[in-house]
TIVO-2410 file (N, C-alpha, C; in nm, 3 decimals):
# residues 123
REC num residu      c1      c2      c3 atome chaine
REC   1      M   1.463  -3.197   0.224     N      A
REC   1      M   1.575  -3.141   0.153    CA      A
REC   1      M   1.702  -3.221   0.184     C      A
REC   2      V   1.719  -3.258   0.308     N      A
REC   2      V   1.837  -3.335   0.348    CA      A
REC   2      V   1.838  -3.470   0.277     C      A
REC   3      A   1.722  -3.535   0.268     N      A
REC   3      A   1.713  -3.665   0.201    CA      A
REC   3      A   1.753  -3.654   0.054     C      A
REC   4      L   1.713  -3.548  -0.011     N      A
REC   4      L   1.751  -3.527  -0.151    CA      A
REC   4      L   1.902  -3.507  -0.163     C      A
REC   5      K   1.958  -3.427  -0.073     N      A
REC   5      K   2.102  -3.403  -0.076    CA      A
REC   5      K   2.179  -3.531  -0.046     C      A
REC   6      D   2.126  -3.613   0.045     N      A
REC   6      D   2.191  -3.740   0.078    CA      A
REC   6      D   2.199  -3.832  -0.044     C      A
REC   7      K   2.105  -3.816  -0.136     N      A
REC   7      K   2.104  -3.898  -0.257    CA      A
REC   7      K   2.173  -3.827  -0.374     C      A
REC   8      R   2.259  -3.731  -0.339     N      A
REC   8      R   2.342  -3.658  -0.435    CA      A
REC   8      R   2.264  -3.564  -0.529     C      A
REC   9      H   2.148  -3.522  -0.487     N      A
REC   9      H   2.075  -3.423  -0.565    CA      A
REC   9      H   2.123  -3.284  -0.524     C      A
REC  10      T   2.128  -3.195  -0.619     N      A
REC  10      T   2.154  -3.055  -0.590    CA      A
REC  10      T   2.019  -2.989  -0.564     C      A
REC  11      V   2.007  -2.919  -0.454     N      A
REC  11      V   1.880  -2.856  -0.417    CA      A
REC  11      V   1.894  -2.705  -0.435     C      A
REC  12      T   1.805  -2.648  -0.514     N      A
REC  12      T   1.800  -2.503  -0.535    CA      A
REC  12      T   1.667  -2.454  -0.481     C      A
REC  13      I   1.671  -2.360  -0.390     N      A
REC  13      I   1.547  -2.306  -0.332    CA      A
REC  13      I   1.518  -2.172  -0.397     C      A
REC  14      L   1.402  -2.163  -0.459     N      A
REC  14      L   1.354  -2.039  -0.520    CA      A
REC  14      L   1.234  -1.992  -0.439     C      A
REC  15      I   1.233  -1.866  -0.403     N      A
REC  15      I   1.121  -1.813  -0.326    CA      A
REC  15      I   1.070  -1.685  -0.390     C      A
REC  16      K   0.953  -1.644  -0.344     N      A
REC  16      K   0.903  -1.510  -0.374    CA      A
REC  16      K   0.887  -1.441  -0.240     C      A
REC  17      T   0.898  -1.311  -0.238     N      A
REC  17      T   0.885  -1.238  -0.113    CA      A
REC  17      T   0.744  -1.259  -0.059     C      A
REC  18      K   0.735  -1.321   0.058     N      A
REC  18      K   0.605  -1.348   0.116    CA      A
REC  18      K   0.620  -1.380   0.264     C      A
REC  19      D   0.533  -1.325   0.343     N      A
REC  19      D   0.524  -1.356   0.486    CA      A
REC  19      D   0.662  -1.360   0.551     C      A
REC  20      I   0.688  -1.465   0.628     N      A
REC  20      I   0.814  -1.474   0.700    CA      A
REC  20      I   0.908  -1.580   0.643     C      A
REC  21      F   0.873  -1.636   0.528     N      A
REC  21      F   0.951  -1.746   0.473    CA      A
REC  21      F   1.098  -1.708   0.452     C      A
REC  22      E   1.122  -1.592   0.396     N      A
REC  22      E   1.260  -1.548   0.372    CA      A
REC  22      E   1.335  -1.532   0.504     C      A
REC  23      D   1.268  -1.479   0.605     N      A
REC  23      D   1.330  -1.464   0.737    CA      A
REC  23      D   1.369  -1.599   0.796     C      A
REC  24      L   1.283  -1.700   0.778     N      A
REC  24      L   1.313  -1.834   0.829    CA      A
REC  24      L   1.434  -1.895   0.759     C      A
REC  25      L   1.442  -1.877   0.628     N      A
REC  25      L   1.558  -1.929   0.554    CA      A
REC  25      L   1.686  -1.860   0.599     C      A
REC  26      K   1.680  -1.730   0.618     N      A
REC  26      K   1.797  -1.656   0.665    CA      A
REC  26      K   1.838  -1.703   0.805     C      A
REC  27      A   1.740  -1.721   0.892     N      A
REC  27      A   1.769  -1.763   1.029    CA      A
REC  27      A   1.837  -1.900   1.033     C      A
REC  28      D   1.802  -1.988   0.939     N      A
REC  28      D   1.862  -2.121   0.933    CA      A
REC  28      D   1.983  -2.126   0.841     C      A
REC  29      D   2.025  -2.010   0.790     N      A
REC  29      D   2.142  -2.000   0.702    CA      A
REC  29      D   2.129  -2.092   0.580     C      A
REC  30      V   2.011  -2.090   0.518     N      A
REC  30      V   1.984  -2.171   0.399    CA      A
REC  30      V   1.999  -2.082   0.276     C      A
REC  31      N   2.073  -2.130   0.178     N      A
REC  31      N   2.090  -2.056   0.053    CA      A
REC  31      N   1.962  -2.062  -0.030     C      A
REC  32      Y   1.926  -1.952  -0.092     N      A
REC  32      Y   1.804  -1.944  -0.173    CA      A
REC  32      Y   1.819  -1.831  -0.272     C      A
REC  33      L   1.728  -1.829  -0.368     N      A
REC  33      L   1.721  -1.720  -0.465    CA      A
REC  33      L   1.578  -1.668  -0.465     C      A
REC  34      N   1.563  -1.539  -0.441     N      A
REC  34      N   1.431  -1.477  -0.443    CA      A
REC  34      N   1.400  -1.436  -0.587     C      A
REC  35      I   1.304  -1.504  -0.650     N      A
REC  35      I   1.274  -1.475  -0.790    CA      A
REC  35      I   1.171  -1.363  -0.808     C      A
REC  36      L   1.121  -1.309  -0.697     N      A
REC  36      L   1.033  -1.194  -0.707    CA      A
REC  36      L   1.059  -1.100  -0.588     C      A
REC  37      P   1.183  -1.048  -0.577     N      A
REC  37      P   1.217  -0.966  -0.461    CA      A
REC  37      P   1.138  -0.836  -0.453     C      A
REC  38      E   1.092  -0.789  -0.569     N      A
REC  38      E   1.016  -0.664  -0.570    CA      A
REC  38      E   0.871  -0.683  -0.526     C      A
REC  39      G   0.830  -0.807  -0.505     N      A
REC  39      G   0.691  -0.834  -0.469    CA      A
REC  39      G   0.599  -0.804  -0.586     C      A
REC  40      R   0.471  -0.804  -0.558     N      A
REC  40      R   0.373  -0.771  -0.661    CA      A
REC  40      R   0.262  -0.690  -0.598     C      A
REC  41      G   0.188  -0.623  -0.681     N      A
REC  41      G   0.075  -0.545  -0.632    CA      A
REC  41      G  -0.049  -0.632  -0.616     C      A
REC  42      N  -0.161  -0.569  -0.590     N      A
REC  42      N  -0.285  -0.643  -0.565    CA      A
REC  42      N  -0.389  -0.633  -0.676     C      A
REC  43      S  -0.364  -0.550  -0.776     N      A
REC  43      S  -0.461  -0.542  -0.886    CA      A
REC  43      S  -0.448  -0.667  -0.972     C      A
REC  44      K  -0.551  -0.698  -1.050     N      A
REC  44      K  -0.546  -0.817  -1.135    CA      A
REC  44      K  -0.429  -0.811  -1.232     C      A
REC  45      L  -0.404  -0.694  -1.289     N      A
REC  45      L  -0.293  -0.679  -1.382    CA      A
REC  45      L  -0.158  -0.704  -1.314     C      A
REC  46      E  -0.142  -0.651  -1.192     N      A
REC  46      E  -0.017  -0.672  -1.118    CA      A
REC  46      E   0.002  -0.819  -1.079     C      A
REC  47      I  -0.106  -0.886  -1.046     N      A
REC  47      I  -0.099  -1.029  -1.012    CA      A
REC  47      I  -0.058  -1.110  -1.135     C      A
REC  48      I  -0.119  -1.082  -1.249     N      A
REC  48      I  -0.084  -1.152  -1.374    CA      A
REC  48      I   0.061  -1.124  -1.411     C      A
REC  49      W   0.103  -0.999  -1.401     N      A
REC  49      W   0.241  -0.962  -1.431    CA      A
REC  49      W   0.338  -1.035  -1.337     C      A
REC  50      G   0.302  -1.046  -1.210     N      A
REC  50      G   0.384  -1.119  -1.113    CA      A
REC  50      G   0.396  -1.267  -1.150     C      A
REC  51      F   0.285  -1.328  -1.194     N      A
REC  51      F   0.288  -1.468  -1.239    CA      A
REC  51      F   0.384  -1.484  -1.357     C      A
REC  52      L   0.372  -1.396  -1.454     N      A
REC  52      L   0.457  -1.405  -1.573    CA      A
REC  52      L   0.605  -1.389  -1.538     C      A
REC  53      K   0.636  -1.295  -1.448     N      A
REC  53      K   0.775  -1.275  -1.408    CA      A
REC  53      K   0.829  -1.398  -1.337     C      A
REC  54      R   0.749  -1.458  -1.247     N      A
REC  54      R   0.794  -1.578  -1.176    CA      A
REC  54      R   0.814  -1.694  -1.273     C      A
REC  55      D   0.721  -1.711  -1.367     N      A
REC  55      D   0.736  -1.818  -1.467    CA      A
REC  55      D   0.866  -1.800  -1.545     C      A
REC  56      F   0.890  -1.680  -1.594     N      A
REC  56      F   1.010  -1.653  -1.674    CA      A
REC  56      F   1.137  -1.675  -1.592     C      A
REC  57      R   1.139  -1.621  -1.470     N      A
REC  57      R   1.259  -1.633  -1.387    CA      A
REC  57      R   1.284  -1.777  -1.344     C      A
REC  58      M   1.177  -1.852  -1.318     N      A
REC  58      M   1.195  -1.992  -1.284    CA      A
REC  58      M   1.245  -2.070  -1.405     C      A
REC  59      A   1.192  -2.041  -1.522     N      A
REC  59      A   1.237  -2.108  -1.645    CA      A
REC  59      A   1.386  -2.083  -1.667     C      A
REC  60      R   1.427  -1.960  -1.647     N      A
REC  60      R   1.569  -1.926  -1.663    CA      A
REC  60      R   1.655  -2.007  -1.566     C      A
REC  61      N   1.606  -2.023  -1.443     N      A
REC  61      N   1.680  -2.099  -1.342    CA      A
REC  61      N   1.683  -2.248  -1.375     C      A
REC  62      V   1.574  -2.301  -1.428     N      A
REC  62      V   1.568  -2.442  -1.469    CA      A
REC  62      V   1.672  -2.468  -1.578     C      A
REC  63      I   1.680  -2.379  -1.674     N      A
REC  63      I   1.777  -2.395  -1.783    CA      A
REC  63      I   1.920  -2.385  -1.730     C      A
REC  64      K   1.945  -2.283  -1.648     N      A
REC  64      K   2.079  -2.258  -1.596    CA      A
REC  64      K   2.129  -2.374  -1.509     C      A
REC  65      N   2.042  -2.426  -1.422     N      A
REC  65      N   2.083  -2.528  -1.325    CA      A
REC  65      N   2.043  -2.670  -1.363     C      A
REC  66      K   1.980  -2.686  -1.479     N      A
REC  66      K   1.937  -2.819  -1.526    CA      A
REC  66      K   1.857  -2.893  -1.419     C      A
REC  67      L   1.756  -2.827  -1.366     N      A
REC  67      L   1.673  -2.886  -1.262    CA      A
REC  67      L   1.590  -3.001  -1.320     C      A
REC  68      D   1.568  -3.105  -1.239     N      A
REC  68      D   1.492  -3.220  -1.287    CA      A
REC  68      D   1.373  -3.256  -1.200     C      A
REC  69      L   1.346  -3.175  -1.098     N      A
REC  69      L   1.232  -3.195  -1.010    CA      A
REC  69      L   1.195  -3.061  -0.950     C      A
REC  70      L   1.066  -3.028  -0.953     N      A
REC  70      L   1.017  -2.902  -0.897    CA      A
REC  70      L   0.915  -2.935  -0.789     C      A
REC  71      I   0.935  -2.881  -0.669     N      A
REC  71      I   0.847  -2.908  -0.556    CA      A
REC  71      I   0.811  -2.776  -0.489     C      A
REC  72      G   0.684  -2.757  -0.454     N      A
REC  72      G   0.644  -2.637  -0.383    CA      A
REC  72      G   0.496  -2.612  -0.391     C      A
REC  73      S   0.459  -2.485  -0.384     N      A
REC  73      S   0.317  -2.449  -0.385    CA      A
REC  73      S   0.286  -2.333  -0.480     C      A
REC  74      D   0.381  -2.296  -0.563     N      A
REC  74      D   0.361  -2.185  -0.655    CA      A
REC  74      D   0.315  -2.237  -0.791     C      A
REC  75      P   0.218  -2.172  -0.854     N      A
REC  75      P   0.173  -2.215  -0.987    CA      A
REC  75      P   0.286  -2.223  -1.090     C      A
REC  76      A   0.387  -2.138  -1.077     N      A
REC  76      A   0.498  -2.139  -1.173    CA      A
REC  76      A   0.565  -2.276  -1.179     C      A
REC  77      I   0.567  -2.348  -1.068     N      A
REC  77      I   0.627  -2.482  -1.066    CA      A
REC  77      I   0.560  -2.572  -1.168     C      A
REC  78      T   0.428  -2.566  -1.174     N      A
REC  78      T   0.356  -2.655  -1.266    CA      A
REC  78      T   0.370  -2.610  -1.410     C      A
REC  79      H   0.367  -2.480  -1.433     N      A
REC  79      H   0.381  -2.427  -1.570    CA      A
REC  79      H   0.517  -2.463  -1.628     C      A
REC  80      I   0.621  -2.438  -1.551     N      A
REC  80      I   0.757  -2.464  -1.599    CA      A
REC  80      I   0.782  -2.615  -1.606     C      A
REC  81      G   0.728  -2.689  -1.512     N      A
REC  81      G   0.740  -2.834  -1.517    CA      A
REC  81      G   0.681  -2.890  -1.645     C      A
REC  82      K   0.563  -2.844  -1.681     N      A
REC  82      K   0.497  -2.890  -1.803    CA      A
REC  82      K   0.576  -2.847  -1.927     C      A
REC  83      L   0.621  -2.723  -1.929     N      A
REC  83      L   0.694  -2.669  -2.043    CA      A
REC  83      L   0.824  -2.745  -2.070     C      A
REC  84      F   0.895  -2.781  -1.963     N      A
REC  84      F   1.025  -2.848  -1.977    CA      A
REC  84      F   1.017  -2.999  -1.952     C      A
REC  85      N   0.896  -3.051  -1.938     N      A
REC  85      N   0.876  -3.194  -1.912    CA      A
REC  85      N   0.951  -3.240  -1.786     C      A
REC  86      I   0.934  -3.163  -1.678     N      A
REC  86      I   0.997  -3.190  -1.549    CA      A
REC  86      I   0.886  -3.225  -1.449     C      A
REC  87      L   0.909  -3.326  -1.369     N      A
REC  87      L   0.814  -3.367  -1.266    CA      A
REC  87      L   0.789  -3.251  -1.170     C      A
REC  88      S   0.661  -3.219  -1.145     N      A
REC  88      S   0.626  -3.112  -1.052    CA      A
REC  88      S   0.533  -3.165  -0.945     C      A
REC  89      L   0.567  -3.138  -0.820     N      A
REC  89      L   0.485  -3.175  -0.706    CA      A
REC  89      L   0.438  -3.046  -0.639     C      A
REC  90      V   0.308  -3.033  -0.620     N      A
REC  90      V   0.252  -2.914  -0.558    CA      A
REC  90      V   0.176  -2.955  -0.432     C      A
REC  91      F   0.200  -2.882  -0.325     N      A
REC  91      F   0.135  -2.907  -0.198    CA      A
REC  91      F   0.014  -2.816  -0.183     C      A
REC  92      V  -0.100  -2.875  -0.149     N      A
REC  92      V  -0.221  -2.798  -0.120    CA      A
REC  92      V  -0.282  -2.851   0.009     C      A
REC  93      E  -0.357  -2.766   0.076     N      A
REC  93      E  -0.420  -2.807   0.201    CA      A
REC  93      E  -0.567  -2.767   0.207     C      A
REC  94      D  -0.620  -2.722   0.095     N      A
REC  94      D  -0.759  -2.680   0.090    CA      A
REC  94      D  -0.833  -2.755  -0.020     C      A
REC  95      D  -0.965  -2.762  -0.006     N      A
REC  95      D  -1.048  -2.821  -0.111    CA      A
REC  95      D  -1.040  -2.734  -0.237     C      A
REC  96      A  -1.056  -2.798  -0.352     N      A
REC  96      A  -1.046  -2.727  -0.480    CA      A
REC  96      A  -1.144  -2.610  -0.489     C      A
REC  97      H  -1.265  -2.627  -0.435     N      A
REC  97      H  -1.363  -2.518  -0.445    CA      A
REC  97      H  -1.323  -2.397  -0.360     C      A
REC  98      V  -1.238  -2.417  -0.260     N      A
REC  98      V  -1.192  -2.307  -0.175    CA      A
REC  98      V  -1.080  -2.230  -0.245     C      A
REC  99      I  -0.998  -2.302  -0.320     N      A
REC  99      I  -0.883  -2.241  -0.390    CA      A
REC  99      I  -0.908  -2.245  -0.541     C      A
REC 100      R  -1.027  -2.209  -0.580     N      A
REC 100      R  -1.073  -2.223  -0.719    CA      A
REC 100      R  -0.975  -2.162  -0.821     C      A
REC 101      D  -0.933  -2.038  -0.800     N      A
REC 101      D  -0.842  -1.973  -0.896    CA      A
REC 101      D  -0.707  -2.044  -0.900     C      A
REC 102      F  -0.654  -2.078  -0.784     N      A
REC 102      F  -0.527  -2.151  -0.777    CA      A
REC 102      F  -0.540  -2.286  -0.847     C      A
REC 103      A  -0.650  -2.356  -0.822     N      A
REC 103      A  -0.672  -2.487  -0.884    CA      A
REC 103      A  -0.675  -2.475  -1.036     C      A
REC 104      K  -0.737  -2.370  -1.088     N      A
REC 104      K  -0.742  -2.350  -1.234    CA      A
REC 104      K  -0.602  -2.327  -1.291     C      A
REC 105      L  -0.517  -2.258  -1.217     N      A
REC 105      L  -0.382  -2.229  -1.263    CA      A
REC 105      L  -0.288  -2.348  -1.252     C      A
REC 106      V  -0.318  -2.440  -1.160     N      A
REC 106      V  -0.223  -2.545  -1.125    CA      A
REC 106      V  -0.264  -2.684  -1.171     C      A
REC 107      F  -0.387  -2.724  -1.143     N      A
REC 107      F  -0.426  -2.865  -1.157    CA      A
REC 107      F  -0.413  -2.918  -1.299     C      A
REC 108      L  -0.428  -2.835  -1.399     N      A
REC 108      L  -0.416  -2.878  -1.538    CA      A
REC 108      L  -0.272  -2.914  -1.575     C      A
REC 109      F  -0.174  -2.854  -1.507     N      A
REC 109      F  -0.034  -2.868  -1.545    CA      A
REC 109      F   0.048  -2.956  -1.451     C      A
REC 110      V   0.003  -2.978  -1.329     N      A
REC 110      V   0.082  -3.044  -1.226    CA      A
REC 110      V   0.099  -3.194  -1.253     C      A
REC 111      S   0.214  -3.247  -1.214     N      A
REC 111      S   0.238  -3.392  -1.224    CA      A
REC 111      S   0.173  -3.465  -1.107     C      A
REC 112      I   0.198  -3.416  -0.985     N      A
REC 112      I   0.148  -3.480  -0.864    CA      A
REC 112      I   0.100  -3.373  -0.767     C      A
REC 113      I  -0.020  -3.392  -0.712     N      A
REC 113      I  -0.072  -3.304  -0.608    CA      A
REC 113      I  -0.056  -3.377  -0.475     C      A
REC 114      V   0.008  -3.311  -0.380     N      A
REC 114      V   0.027  -3.367  -0.247    CA      A
REC 114      V  -0.071  -3.293  -0.155     C      A
REC 115      A  -0.166  -3.368  -0.098     N      A
REC 115      A  -0.270  -3.306  -0.015    CA      A
REC 115      A  -0.317  -3.405   0.090     C      A
REC 116      P  -0.372  -3.355   0.199     N      A
REC 116      P  -0.431  -3.445   0.297    CA      A
REC 116      P  -0.545  -3.525   0.234     C      A
REC 117      V  -0.568  -3.644   0.283     N      A
REC 117      V  -0.674  -3.730   0.230    CA      A
REC 117      V  -0.810  -3.661   0.239     C      A
REC 118      S  -0.827  -3.575   0.338     N      A
REC 118      S  -0.955  -3.508   0.359    CA      A
REC 118      S  -0.985  -3.401   0.255     C      A
REC 119      C  -0.887  -3.362   0.175     N      A
REC 119      C  -0.909  -3.259   0.073    CA      A
REC 119      C  -0.987  -3.314  -0.046     C      A
REC 120      D  -1.086  -3.237  -0.090     N      A
REC 120      D  -1.162  -3.269  -0.211    CA      A
REC 120      D  -1.097  -3.192  -0.326     C      A
REC 121      L  -1.026  -3.264  -0.412     N      A
REC 121      L  -0.954  -3.199  -0.521    CA      A
REC 121      L  -1.030  -3.202  -0.652     C      A
REC 122      S  -1.154  -3.248  -0.648     N      A
REC 122      S  -1.235  -3.251  -0.771    CA      A
REC 122      S  -1.289  -3.112  -0.799     C      A
REC 123      K  -1.331  -3.092  -0.924     N      A
REC 123      K  -1.380  -2.960  -0.966    CA      A
REC 123      K  -1.514  -2.930  -0.909     C      A
***
């Protein structure tokens, strides 16, 4: 993030409520926007609804802030990147067969997958 700022990029951090990530950002006094503060449920319908809300809210933020690079691990990054023709980098640390559902949502749309060499990203 510092390297991007050093090159005069504006960095916008978008998060969803999960684990301790928000607590870490607060502890380091980092500005961010939580695009899913209400969280999501665990049923298939609630998961799909959560995806749609994140996609919409991220798209709104891309338009508002004229973002030109999306980096992270959320499927919305790839969907919005493809929709707006913005470079998207997604980080994964598991083989594709382990993250099958995630891979189906992401790999078709992503610009660049960042993963350890040991990861098998084939179908």
